[in-house]
PAMIMAR-619687 format. One line per field, with one value per residue (C-alpha): residue number from 1; y, x, z; residue in one letter. Coordinates in nm, 3 decimals. Example, Ala and Ser with C-alpha at 12.3 -4.5 7.8 and 13.67 -1.06 7.14 Angstrom:
<pts>
k: 1  2
north: -0.450  -0.106
east: 1.230  1.367
up: 0.780  0.714
r: A  S
</pts>
This chain:
<pts>
k: 1  2  3  4  5  6  7  8  9  10  11  12  13  14  15  16  17  18  19  20  21  22  23  24  25  26  27  28  29  30  31  32  33  34  35  36  37  38  39  40  41  42  43  44  45  46  47  48  49  50  51  52  53  54  55  56  57  58  59  60  61  62  63  64  65  66  67  68  69  70  71  72  73  74  75  76  77  78  79  80  81  82  83  84  85  86  87  88  89  90  91  92  93  94  95  96  97  98  99  100  101  102  103  104  105  106  107  108  109  110  111  112  113  114  115  116  117  118  119  120  121  122  123  124  125  126  127  128  129  130  131  132  133  134  135  136  137  138  139  140  141  142  143  144  145  146  147  148  149  150  151  152  153  154  155  156  157  158  159  160  161  162  163  164  165  166  167  168  169  170  171  172  173  174  175  176  177  178  179  180  181  182  183  184  185  186  187  188  189  190  191  192  193  194  195  196  197  198  199  200  201  202  203  204  205  206  207  208  209  210  211  212  213  214  215  216  217  218  219  220  221  222  223  224  225  226  227  228  229  230  231  232  233  234  235  236  237  238  239  240  241  242  243  244  245  246  247  248  249  250  251  252  253  254  255  256  257  258  259  260  261  262  263  264  265  266  267  268  269  270  271  272  273  274  275  276  277  278  279  280  281  282  283  284  285  286  287  288  289  290  291  292  293  294  295  296  297  298  299  300  301  302  303  304  305  306  307  308  309  310  311  312  313  314  315  316  317  318  319  320  321  322  323  324  325  326  327  328  329  330  331  332  333  334  335  336  337  338  339  340  341  342  343  344  345  346  347  348  349  350  351  352  353  354  355  356  357  358  359  360  361  362  363  364  365  366  367  368  369  370  371  372  373  374  375  376  377  378  379  380  381  382  383  384  385  386  387  388  389  390  391  392  393  394  395  396  397  398  399  400  401  402  403  404  405  406  407  408  409  410  411  412  413  414  415  416  417  418  419  420  421  422  423  424  425  426  427  428  429  430  431  432  433  434  435  436  437  438  439  440  441  442  443  444  445  446  447  448  449  450  451  452  453  454  455  456  457  458  459  460  461  462  463  464  465  466  467  468  469  470  471  472  473  474  475  476  477  478  479  480  481  482  483  484  485  486  487  488  489  490  491  492  493  494  495  496  497  498  499  500  501  502  503  504  505  506  507  508  509  510  511  512  513  514  515  516  517  518  519  520  521  522  523  524  525  526  527  528  529  530  531  532  533  534  535  536  537  538  539  540  541  542  543  544  545  546  547  548  549  550  551  552  553  554  555  556  557  558  559  560  561  562  563
north: -0.900  -0.609  -0.420  -0.582  -0.568  -0.317  -0.440  -0.633  -0.727  -0.788  -0.562  -0.643  -0.985  -1.270  -1.452  -1.152  -1.103  -1.306  -1.141  -0.795  -0.873  -0.974  -0.660  -0.457  -0.617  -0.561  -0.201  -0.146  -0.268  -0.073  0.256  0.220  0.370  0.226  0.307  0.111  -0.183  -0.179  -0.172  -0.461  -0.688  -0.571  -0.467  -0.586  -0.543  -0.853  -1.071  -0.981  -0.960  -1.208  -0.998  -1.268  -1.292  -0.915  -0.876  -1.143  -0.967  -0.627  -0.754  -0.993  -0.821  -1.054  -1.360  -1.268  -1.470  -1.797  -1.901  -1.920  -1.635  -1.371  -1.532  -1.532  -1.163  -1.090  -1.268  -1.009  -0.707  -0.484  -0.710  -0.685  -0.450  -0.160  -0.227  -0.007  0.279  0.275  0.486  0.340  0.271  0.039  0.134  0.040  -0.026  0.070  -0.215  -0.301  0.039  0.005  -0.332  -0.192  0.110  -0.110  -0.329  -0.027  0.118  -0.210  -0.222  0.142  0.339  0.343  0.348  0.030  0.058  0.002  -0.067  -0.138  -0.452  -0.334  -0.636  -0.553  -0.211  0.018  0.248  0.572  0.428  0.272  0.611  0.783  0.503  0.494  0.870  0.857  0.580  0.795  1.069  0.821  0.720  1.070  1.164  1.154  0.815  0.681  0.799  0.643  0.299  0.326  0.412  0.113  -0.118  -0.003  -0.064  -0.405  -0.509  -0.417  -0.539  -0.820  -0.640  -0.319  -0.205  0.061  0.207  0.422  0.757  1.059  1.413  1.651  1.947  1.824  1.664  1.603  1.234  0.952  0.864  0.591  0.605  0.380  0.195  0.013  -0.359  -0.342  -0.102  -0.344  -0.657  -0.852  -1.126  -1.380  -1.603  -1.863  -1.675  -1.346  -1.036  -1.034  -0.758  -0.529  -0.331  -0.029  0.109  0.402  0.537  0.885  1.132  1.086  1.316  1.291  1.087  0.989  0.626  0.583  0.472  0.590  0.387  0.450  0.135  0.162  -0.167  -0.213  -0.462  -0.498  -0.199  -0.041  0.113  0.098  0.327  0.260  0.472  0.285  0.399  0.137  0.063  -0.070  -0.428  -0.397  -0.196  -0.091  0.085  0.176  0.554  0.796  0.943  1.296  1.207  1.267  1.586  1.392  1.188  1.447  1.521  1.161  1.211  1.373  1.109  0.783  0.632  0.529  0.218  0.416  0.282  0.440  0.286  0.323  0.217  0.013  -0.365  -0.439  -0.355  -0.016  -0.175  -0.389  -0.593  -0.591  -0.879  -0.859  -1.226  -1.545  -1.788  -1.681  -1.942  -1.858  -1.821  -2.099  -2.007  -1.637  -1.530  -1.241  -1.156  -1.236  -0.958  -0.930  -0.936  -1.265  -1.495  -1.250  -1.052  -1.237  -1.161  -0.793  -0.799  -0.966  -0.693  -0.427  -0.615  -0.641  -0.273  -0.178  -0.390  -0.219  0.124  0.001  -0.093  0.258  0.408  0.192  0.227  0.600  0.689  0.761  0.873  0.798  1.043  1.006  1.197  1.407  1.577  1.698  2.056  2.151  2.478  2.373  2.104  1.956  2.103  1.795  1.786  1.884  1.807  2.063  1.879  2.176  2.200  2.130  2.103  1.900  1.890  1.543  1.492  1.329  0.990  0.649  0.480  0.764  0.559  0.389  0.633  0.958  0.847  0.937  0.619  0.588  0.325  0.244  -0.079  -0.242  -0.172  -0.488  -0.316  -0.602  -0.861  -0.638  -0.532  -0.891  -0.988  -0.698  -0.771  -1.139  -1.060  -0.795  -1.033  -1.307  -1.069  -0.949  -1.303  -1.427  -1.130  -1.216  -0.946  -0.934  -0.748  -0.568  -0.399  -0.220  -0.121  -0.375  -0.470  -0.124  0.121  -0.003  0.042  -0.289  -0.392  -0.445  -0.823  -0.820  -0.600  -0.838  -1.135  -0.969  -0.862  -1.191  -1.260  -0.912  -0.933  -1.272  -1.126  -0.830  -1.062  -1.256  -0.942  -0.817  -1.126  -0.983  -0.615  -0.648  -0.797  -0.550  -0.255  -0.357  -0.424  -0.078  0.091  -0.083  0.032  0.388  0.379  0.266  0.538  0.797  0.713  0.674  0.964  1.196  1.229  1.087  1.055  0.826  0.576  0.206  0.089  -0.276  -0.281  -0.539  -0.394  -0.525  -0.395  -0.455  -0.348  -0.206  -0.385  -0.337  -0.323  -0.123  -0.248  -0.044  0.195  0.173  -0.208  -0.214  0.033  -0.165  -0.492  -0.335  -0.180  -0.517  -0.681  -0.404  -0.436  -0.807  -0.741  -0.959  -0.716  -0.488  -0.136  -0.264  -0.516  -0.255  -0.026  -0.319  -0.423  -0.066  -0.016  -0.357  -0.192  -0.043  -0.210  -0.282  0.043  0.252  0.062  0.110  0.485  0.513  0.316  0.554  0.854  0.705  0.655  1.010  1.145  0.948  1.086  1.441  1.398  1.239  1.403  1.268  1.458  1.705  1.505  1.211  1.334  0.980  0.885  0.607  0.671  0.886  1.018  0.823  1.043  0.864  0.971  1.311  1.418  1.576  1.246  1.010  0.857  0.867  0.505  0.595  0.436  0.633  0.813  0.672  0.745  1.114  1.077  0.823  0.520  0.212  0.118  -0.171  -0.433  -0.249  0.070  -0.127  -0.291  0.047  0.188  -0.110  -0.081  0.287  0.215  -0.054  0.189
east: -3.299  -3.448  -3.303  -3.325  -3.672  -3.766  -3.753  -3.506  -3.276  -2.923  -2.659  -2.402  -2.539  -2.429  -2.236  -2.005  -1.931  -1.609  -1.460  -1.550  -1.389  -1.066  -1.078  -1.113  -0.795  -0.607  -0.725  -0.588  -0.244  -0.262  -0.355  -0.085  -0.320  -0.215  -0.554  -0.722  -0.487  -0.554  -0.930  -0.910  -0.693  -0.788  -1.152  -1.490  -1.399  -1.182  -1.485  -1.697  -2.071  -2.115  -2.283  -2.249  -1.873  -1.855  -2.023  -1.800  -1.490  -1.597  -1.687  -1.394  -1.075  -0.838  -0.989  -0.830  -0.522  -0.714  -0.699  -0.945  -1.023  -0.969  -0.648  -0.508  -0.590  -0.427  -0.107  -0.059  0.128  -0.168  -0.402  -0.207  -0.353  -0.143  0.035  -0.120  0.104  0.310  0.262  0.170  0.507  0.418  0.566  0.447  0.658  0.443  0.566  0.210  0.166  0.506  0.406  0.084  0.268  0.537  0.272  0.100  0.431  0.534  0.208  0.132  0.456  0.439  0.120  0.046  -0.003  -0.367  -0.422  -0.724  -0.727  -0.719  -0.923  -1.214  -1.300  -1.234  -0.932  -1.116  -1.276  -0.945  -0.773  -1.064  -1.103  -0.730  -0.721  -1.022  -0.866  -0.558  -0.785  -0.935  -0.588  -0.454  -0.272  -0.595  -0.698  -0.346  -0.350  -0.693  -0.577  -0.265  -0.479  -0.703  -0.400  -0.273  -0.610  -0.635  -0.295  -0.405  -0.766  -0.754  -0.940  -1.109  -1.405  -1.398  -1.721  -1.777  -1.940  -2.026  -2.143  -2.139  -2.128  -1.797  -1.627  -1.732  -1.640  -1.677  -1.417  -1.343  -1.430  -1.263  -1.486  -1.342  -1.425  -1.583  -1.847  -1.975  -2.190  -2.118  -2.316  -2.136  -2.239  -1.994  -1.714  -1.802  -1.948  -2.321  -2.447  -2.306  -2.468  -2.264  -2.365  -2.266  -2.369  -2.520  -2.529  -2.825  -3.122  -3.322  -3.132  -2.767  -2.861  -3.026  -2.823  -2.912  -2.780  -2.798  -2.785  -2.694  -2.758  -2.591  -2.730  -2.681  -2.858  -2.994  -2.910  -3.155  -3.138  -3.276  -3.262  -3.293  -3.320  -3.216  -2.955  -2.599  -2.696  -3.011  -3.119  -3.452  -3.731  -3.716  -3.757  -3.827  -3.519  -3.618  -3.632  -3.257  -3.089  -2.796  -3.021  -3.284  -3.112  -3.179  -3.555  -3.563  -3.340  -3.512  -3.845  -4.126  -3.936  -3.621  -3.430  -3.239  -3.205  -2.839  -2.883  -2.562  -2.601  -2.343  -2.244  -2.093  -1.885  -1.575  -1.394  -1.014  -0.882  -0.533  -0.445  -0.649  -0.745  -0.838  -0.722  -0.976  -1.321  -1.461  -1.721  -1.635  -1.403  -1.269  -0.901  -0.629  -0.454  -0.076  -0.110  -0.301  -0.112  0.164  -0.025  0.151  0.489  0.403  0.297  0.628  0.816  0.632  0.715  1.086  1.100  0.923  1.169  1.460  1.328  1.265  1.632  1.724  1.486  1.612  1.974  1.988  2.279  2.163  2.361  2.295  2.414  2.420  2.170  2.448  2.500  2.143  2.062  1.740  1.558  1.414  1.205  0.937  1.073  1.265  1.617  1.777  2.108  2.294  2.437  2.659  2.825  3.199  3.312  3.157  3.284  3.299  3.150  3.345  3.182  3.301  3.229  3.331  3.432  3.101  2.822  2.950  3.046  2.856  2.784  2.675  2.435  2.383  2.235  2.361  2.165  2.129  2.157  2.298  2.048  1.750  1.876  1.926  1.582  1.410  1.593  1.498  1.134  1.127  1.281  1.031  0.736  0.841  0.905  0.567  0.397  0.575  0.844  1.222  1.421  1.602  1.276  1.286  1.653  1.781  2.078  2.232  2.251  2.561  2.529  2.452  2.340  1.978  2.031  2.160  1.872  1.621  1.789  1.775  1.412  1.302  1.042  0.891  0.883  0.712  0.446  0.408  0.350  0.091  -0.101  -0.100  -0.306  -0.587  -0.529  -0.548  -0.903  -1.045  -0.881  -1.007  -1.357  -1.368  -1.240  -1.502  -1.774  -1.639  -1.656  -2.020  -2.109  -1.922  -2.121  -2.457  -2.454  -2.164  -2.215  -1.880  -1.851  -1.649  -1.541  -1.626  -1.719  -1.726  -1.372  -1.142  -0.876  -0.540  -0.304  0.068  0.268  0.621  0.921  0.968  1.347  1.467  1.788  2.104  2.110  2.489  2.490  2.210  2.392  2.714  2.540  2.363  2.689  2.864  2.579  2.585  2.962  2.918  2.641  2.402  2.118  1.897  1.784  1.431  1.553  1.777  1.481  1.268  1.524  1.569  1.192  1.031  0.706  0.648  0.426  0.532  0.391  0.584  0.903  0.854  0.803  1.122  1.319  1.194  1.301  1.647  1.692  1.575  1.825  2.106  2.014  2.009  2.349  2.505  2.345  2.415  2.684  2.573  2.759  2.526  2.177  2.040  2.130  2.362  2.621  2.927  3.122  3.427  3.733  3.919  3.666  3.652  3.292  3.395  3.526  3.264  2.970  2.624  2.668  2.988  3.246  3.553  3.495  3.797  3.622  3.682  4.042  3.954  4.088  3.904  3.959  4.196  4.226  4.509  4.304  4.008  4.229  4.366  4.017  3.903  4.213  4.139  3.780  3.895  4.142
up: -0.185  0.010  0.305  0.653  0.811  1.076  1.437  1.654  1.369  1.509  1.363  1.246  1.141  1.365  1.092  1.055  1.426  1.420  1.108  1.240  1.577  1.403  1.189  1.509  1.646  1.320  1.307  1.659  1.550  1.225  1.394  1.661  1.921  2.258  2.412  2.132  2.188  2.562  2.496  2.249  2.462  2.809  2.776  2.651  2.284  2.297  2.374  2.074  2.118  2.406  2.680  2.948  2.896  2.878  3.217  3.368  3.241  3.371  3.720  3.771  3.661  3.857  3.688  3.360  3.459  3.507  3.144  2.858  2.619  2.883  2.998  2.645  2.614  2.949  2.854  2.580  2.713  2.627  2.825  3.150  3.413  3.534  3.864  4.134  4.235  3.913  3.601  3.262  3.095  2.806  2.468  2.122  1.812  1.508  1.290  1.183  1.020  0.855  0.704  0.557  0.418  0.261  0.098  -0.058  -0.178  -0.340  -0.533  -0.612  -0.591  -0.971  -1.173  -1.371  -1.746  -1.841  -2.211  -2.429  -2.641  -3.003  -3.118  -2.885  -3.033  -3.327  -3.359  -3.274  -2.960  -2.862  -2.848  -2.670  -2.413  -2.340  -2.285  -2.053  -1.843  -1.801  -1.665  -1.417  -1.300  -1.251  -0.931  -0.734  -0.872  -0.818  -0.456  -0.400  -0.514  -0.302  0.001  -0.072  -0.095  0.246  0.411  0.243  0.379  0.732  0.740  0.485  0.208  0.104  -0.108  -0.377  -0.514  -0.820  -0.742  -0.954  -0.892  -1.186  -0.948  -0.811  -1.113  -1.474  -1.461  -1.203  -0.944  -0.687  -0.318  -0.059  0.190  0.494  0.505  0.852  0.713  0.446  0.472  0.150  -0.022  -0.238  -0.525  -0.649  -0.479  -0.651  -0.493  -0.577  -0.344  -0.076  0.204  0.312  0.652  0.868  1.205  1.215  1.504  1.743  1.701  2.026  2.286  2.316  2.376  2.036  1.736  1.385  1.093  0.719  0.505  0.139  -0.040  -0.379  -0.627  -0.999  -1.151  -0.831  -0.494  -0.199  0.105  0.453  0.770  1.101  1.462  1.715  1.981  1.991  1.900  1.684  1.381  1.529  1.345  0.977  0.955  0.672  0.508  0.601  0.973  0.998  0.870  0.719  0.489  0.397  0.064  -0.051  -0.056  -0.397  -0.555  -0.457  -0.555  -0.320  -0.217  -0.135  -0.438  -0.724  -1.070  -1.166  -1.529  -1.496  -1.538  -1.269  -0.914  -0.846  -0.566  -0.615  -0.350  -0.339  -0.125  0.018  -0.036  -0.041  0.099  0.448  0.695  0.967  0.807  0.593  0.336  0.338  0.054  0.259  0.227  0.479  0.666  0.674  1.055  1.072  1.306  1.395  1.662  1.949  1.792  1.764  2.130  2.222  2.033  2.232  2.552  2.464  2.371  2.694  2.894  2.720  2.810  3.167  3.192  3.081  3.334  3.621  3.512  3.580  3.812  4.167  4.471  4.835  5.099  5.477  5.682  5.834  5.494  5.468  5.556  5.734  5.777  6.107  6.274  6.047  5.725  5.604  5.468  5.138  4.974  4.759  4.457  4.366  4.707  4.688  5.053  5.333  5.693  5.841  6.186  6.474  6.502  6.623  6.290  6.064  5.762  5.683  5.761  5.613  5.257  4.941  4.743  4.379  4.251  3.881  3.742  3.424  3.104  2.895  2.560  2.355  2.483  2.419  2.077  1.962  2.092  1.916  1.591  1.603  1.672  1.401  1.148  1.233  1.211  0.866  0.743  0.869  0.700  0.373  0.353  0.353  0.615  0.333  0.238  0.575  0.541  0.794  0.574  0.548  0.260  0.075  -0.301  -0.475  -0.819  -0.916  -0.921  -0.563  -0.450  -0.611  -0.442  -0.099  -0.150  -0.304  -0.033  -0.064  -0.444  -0.427  -0.199  -0.434  -0.731  -0.531  -0.438  -0.797  -0.885  -0.672  -0.744  -1.124  -1.157  -0.904  -1.081  -1.425  -1.287  -1.128  -1.445  -1.659  -1.419  -1.437  -1.817  -1.803  -1.553  -1.760  -2.072  -1.894  -1.649  -1.736  -2.112  -2.223  -2.600  -2.823  -2.557  -2.558  -2.204  -2.311  -2.447  -2.292  -2.061  -1.948  -1.680  -1.630  -1.326  -1.370  -1.233  -0.860  -0.890  -1.187  -1.355  -1.328  -1.629  -1.656  -1.658  -1.917  -2.143  -2.116  -2.207  -2.505  -2.625  -2.618  -2.809  -3.069  -3.113  -3.171  -3.425  -3.222  -3.157  -3.361  -3.279  -3.214  -2.955  -2.790  -2.736  -2.616  -2.358  -2.241  -2.206  -2.143  -2.035  -2.385  -2.640  -2.999  -3.135  -2.885  -2.962  -3.338  -3.290  -3.088  -3.349  -3.618  -3.410  -3.359  -3.733  -3.804  -3.553  -3.719  -4.062  -3.923  -3.761  -4.075  -4.385  -4.733  -4.931  -5.197  -5.467  -5.418  -5.501  -5.526  -5.167  -5.274  -5.004  -4.954  -5.255  -5.367  -5.311  -5.593  -5.853  -6.020  -6.081  -6.411  -6.547  -6.412  -6.586  -6.432  -6.324  -6.132  -6.369  -6.493  -6.820  -7.014  -7.342  -7.280  -7.399  -7.665  -7.479  -7.367  -7.004  -6.988  -6.715  -6.540  -6.506  -6.376  -6.114  -6.000  -5.969  -5.763  -5.539  -5.487  -5.390  -5.151  -4.994
r: M  P  L  P  P  S  G  K  T  P  W  P  P  R  E  F  C  E  P  L  D  H  M  E  V  W  H  A  W  Y  S  G  D  T  D  H  L  A  A  V  Y  G  G  P  N  A  L  G  L  N  P  R  A  R  D  F  F  E  L  N  K  P  S  Q  F  R  G  G  I  V  G  R  A  A  R  M  I  W  G  E  P  V  T  P  G  Q  P  E  A  K  L  H  V  P  I  A  G  D  I  A  E  L  S  A  N  L  L  W  A  D  L  P  A  V  T  V  D  A  D  S  T  D  S  A  A  L  V  A  T  T  D  Q  I  K  R  Y  L  D  D  Q  G  H  A  T  M  R  Q  A  A  E  I  A  A  A  L  G  G  V  Y  V  R  V  V  W  D  L  E  V  Q  P  R  P  W  L  D  V  V  Y  P  D  A  V  I  P  E  W  K  W  G  R  L  A  A  A  T  I  W  Q  E  L  P  P  V  H  R  E  S  E  V  W  R  L  L  E  R  H  E  S  G  S  I  S  Y  G  L  Y  R  G  D  A  D  T  L  G  M  L  M  A  L  D  D  H  P  D  T  A  D  L  V  G  R  V  D  E  A  G  A  V  D  T  G  I  P  R  L  L  V  S  Y  V  P  N  V  L  P  N  R  M  W  R  G  L  P  L  G  R  S  D  Y  A  G  V  E  P  L  M  G  A  L  D  E  A  W  T  S  W  M  R  D  L  R  L  G  K  A  R  I  M  V  P  Q  S  M  L  E  T  D  G  P  G  T  G  G  V  F  D  L  D  R  E  V  F  V  A  M  N  M  L  D  E  G  S  G  N  A  I  T  A  N  Q  F  A  I  R  V  E  E  H  E  Q  T  C  K  A  L  R  R  Q  I  L  S  S  A  G  Y  S  A  Q  S  F  G  D  E  G  T  V  A  V  T  A  T  E  V  A  A  R  K  E  E  S  L  T  T  R  G  L  K  I  L  Y  Q  R  P  A  L  L  D  A  L  T  T  M  L  L  V  D  V  T  H  C  G  A  K  G  I  D  P  M  A  E  L  T  A  S  W  P  Q  A  V  Q  P  D  P  E  A  T  A  R  A  L  S  L  L  E  S  A  G  A  I  S  T  W  M  K  V  K  Q  L  H  P  E  W  D  D  D  Q  V  A  E  E  V  A  R  I  R  D  D  K  R  S  A  N  P  L  P  A  S  D  P  F  G  G  G  E  A  D  P  L  Q  D  P  A  T  T  E  E  D  G  T  P  D  D  A  A  D  G  Q  E  P  D  D  E  N  K  A  Q  V  Q  Q  G  K  A  A
</pts>
C-alpha cells in the first residue's frame, strides 16, 4: 500500500485515536511529570480529538464536577483545580516508573543465551553465525533491548527496527521506536507493514506542522514529507523542501522508495503482554498500568494528605498583643523569639490575655502509612508483581527457595513476558543477519539458520547449598561428574558440559600423576612387591630361588595386597 494521499487526511488515523490517547496517559504516569499529569487529567488532552468537548472543557471549568468524562478526570487528584489563594501542593509517588524499571530488570538484567540450531546449517557457518550474534548483543545491544522492555512495560509495546550505516558501524544495530510514533498494519495477527512518523521543525510559520512518514513494507521503505496542521497531514512536499530530509533525495527513487533487498520487514513489534482488554481487533500489547491508574492517583492523594498533615502540624505559638514591640504608628508589631524576660502589664484580667499559648495539630502518621502501604501493595499486585520485588519485606538473608516463593508473582509475570520477548528478539536477529550479509559484506554466516534463545534463571540458587547437595550425592555414589557440572551450570549445552568434564579429569590427572614404577598406567605400585623380584605381569618371581610358589605364599601375597 502507498503512503497516505495529499490533502485533508486526518493524522493520526481515527481508528488509532483511542489507543494513542491511552498511551498518552500511560506516558504521563511513566515520566512522573506532574505538569504532564495535570494536562492529561485536567486539560484538553484527556478528551482526545473531540474539538467540541475540548471547547466545552476549556470554557466551563466548574462543570468538570458534574459527571461524565470530564467529571471522571476531575475526580482524579491531578484533575482537581487548584484552590484559589493556595499554592500547588500535590505530590507524586513515581511508582509507575519503578514498575517499568523492575519489568525491564527482570527480563534483561542478564543477557539471554542465543544459540544456532546445529541441524539448520553446517559447522563452519554455525560458529561464524554464533560469533556474529554475540557481536549484535554486545553491551550496546543488551542496553537497547533493556530500554525497549522498559518502554513496552509502560506503553504496552515497543517497536525495534534494524538500521545500518557503514560510516558509523560496520554491522547493523537495533533502534528503539516508541509505539505512539508508529501506525501498524496487521495481517492474521502479524505485523505486515508499519508507518513510522515524526514531526519536524516548522520552516515558514509556527502554525504549520511538518511530518516525515517512513513506511516499511517487505522489501522496501517509502518516504513522504507532508506540510499540514495539528489534525491533518496536508500537502505532500518534495523531500528537499525541508532541511532535515534533504539528505534522503539521493537515496530514494522517483517514487520516494528504497529497495532494501531484504524479503521481510525491518521493523519488529515487541508487545508487553497480550491480549489487550480494551481494544478489539488490534493486537497491541497491554501496559502494566492498564486499570491501575485510579489506584496510582489514590496513592498520590494519600501521600499528599500525609505531607499536608506535616505542614499543618508545625508547632505555632500565639502571643498577646501586649508582647509585640512597635517602632511607631503604622509600622506594625514584631515579636522577638529570643527574648527571655517579659514584663506583665497591670490588667484586670491578667491571667488570660497575657499568656503565650502553643498550638500543634496531631500528625496521623500511622494511618497514612498503612493507607500508602495498602495502596502500594494493591498497585503492584494488579500490575503482576510481588511486594518483595520492591524490597517491602526487608533485607533479611534467605535462601533462594524462599526468595522464589516470595517473588512468585513477579517470576510468573517474567515468564509470561518472555513468551513475547523471545519471538521478537529472534525475528530482529534474523533480520540483522540478512542486512549484514546483503549490505555490510558479512562473510561465512548463515542468515537463514534457525535460532533459539533461553533466559537465565531469575533467582540464582545458593552456591553453598548447591555444593553441599552435590557433595552428598557424590559421597553416596549417586551422581556422575557430567551431572554435577550440568546441575551447577544448567544454562550450558551438552558440548560445554562435556568440555568442562574433560578439564576436570585433566586437572585430577595433573594433581595425582601415575608413579614412575608403573609405566603402563595400571595404577599405583604395590608396596608389598619388590620390583627386582616381580614378573612383568606383577606376580612374585618365586622361580628366582628355584621354588614353585605354593598355596601358602599365594595366600600371603593376596593378604598383603588386600592390606
